[in-house]
C-alpha positions as a printed NumPy array, in Angstrom:
array([[-20.775, 159.845, 142.969],
       [-20.457, 158.901, 139.745],
       [-22.407, 158.616, 137.107],
       [-21.457, 156.621, 134.168],
       [-23.106, 156.914, 130.407],
       [-24.36 , 154.065, 128.727],
       [-22.712, 154.401, 124.968],
       [-24.131, 153.205, 121.85 ],
       [-23.576, 150.169, 120.821],
       [-22.234, 150.15 , 117.197],
       [-22.241, 147.114, 114.578],
       [-20.238, 146.136, 111.828],
       [-22.181, 145.513, 108.733],
       [-21.307, 141.522, 109.202],
       [-22.969, 142.17 , 112.676],
       [-25.548, 143.937, 111.815],
       [-26.945, 141.519, 108.876],
       [-26.814, 138.771, 111.873],
       [-28.502, 140.652, 114.118],
       [-31.282, 141.01 , 111.128],
       [-30.772, 137.979, 109.542],
       [-30.099, 139.594, 106.189],
       [-27.437, 139.674, 103.747],
       [-24.694, 142.284, 104.416],
       [-25.825, 143.145, 100.964],
       [-29.154, 144.052, 101.99 ],
       [-28.015, 145.971, 105.217],
       [-26.196, 147.995, 102.403],
       [-28.982, 148.636, 100.73 ],
       [-31.062, 149.761, 103.436],
       [-28.546, 152.258, 104.322],
       [-28.151, 153.856, 100.54 ],
       [-31.885, 154.138, 101.009],
       [-31.572, 155.758, 104.256],
       [-33.411, 153.512, 106.04 ],
       [-31.103, 152.462, 108.165],
       [-28.551, 155.254, 109.157],
       [-25.227, 154.275, 109.589],
       [-21.812, 156.056, 110.244],
       [-17.606, 155.866, 109.325],
       [-15.147, 158.344, 110.431],
       [-12.543, 158.564, 107.953],
       [-11.467, 155.182, 106.474],
       [-12.313, 153.827, 109.21 ],
       [-15.46 , 150.588, 108.108],
       [-19.186, 151.619, 108.335],
       [-21.083, 151.202, 111.549],
       [-24.165, 150.755, 112.519],
       [-25.746, 151.805, 115.928],
       [-27.834, 149.044, 117.545],
       [-31.111, 150.795, 118.634],
       [-31.042, 152.636, 115.129],
       [-30.81 , 149.353, 113.455],
       [-34.079, 148.209, 115.972],
       [-35.613, 151.969, 115.079],
       [-35.705, 150.615, 111.194],
       [-37.977, 147.764, 111.945],
       [-41.564, 148.41 , 111.087],
       [-44.351, 146.439, 112.907],
       [-46.622, 144.476, 111.093],
       [-50.38 , 144.78 , 112.071],
       [-51.883, 141.286, 112.942],
       [-54.418, 139.862, 110.035],
       [-57.95 , 140.258, 111.01 ],
       [-59.595, 136.739, 110.025]])
């Protein structure tokens, strides 16, 4: 029996911006400030792991009125 390892999903800047409903400029700023980790191998385009992009979100506590 062979096990298939689940590989991480990598997104381009445009795809990450679309998933987060942000501009690519904002995604680049979050990469620069360290909020979103990003990867690049040589001259290839920047890629962002989907799971790390989701982890960069922070939950806002519910307001108590």
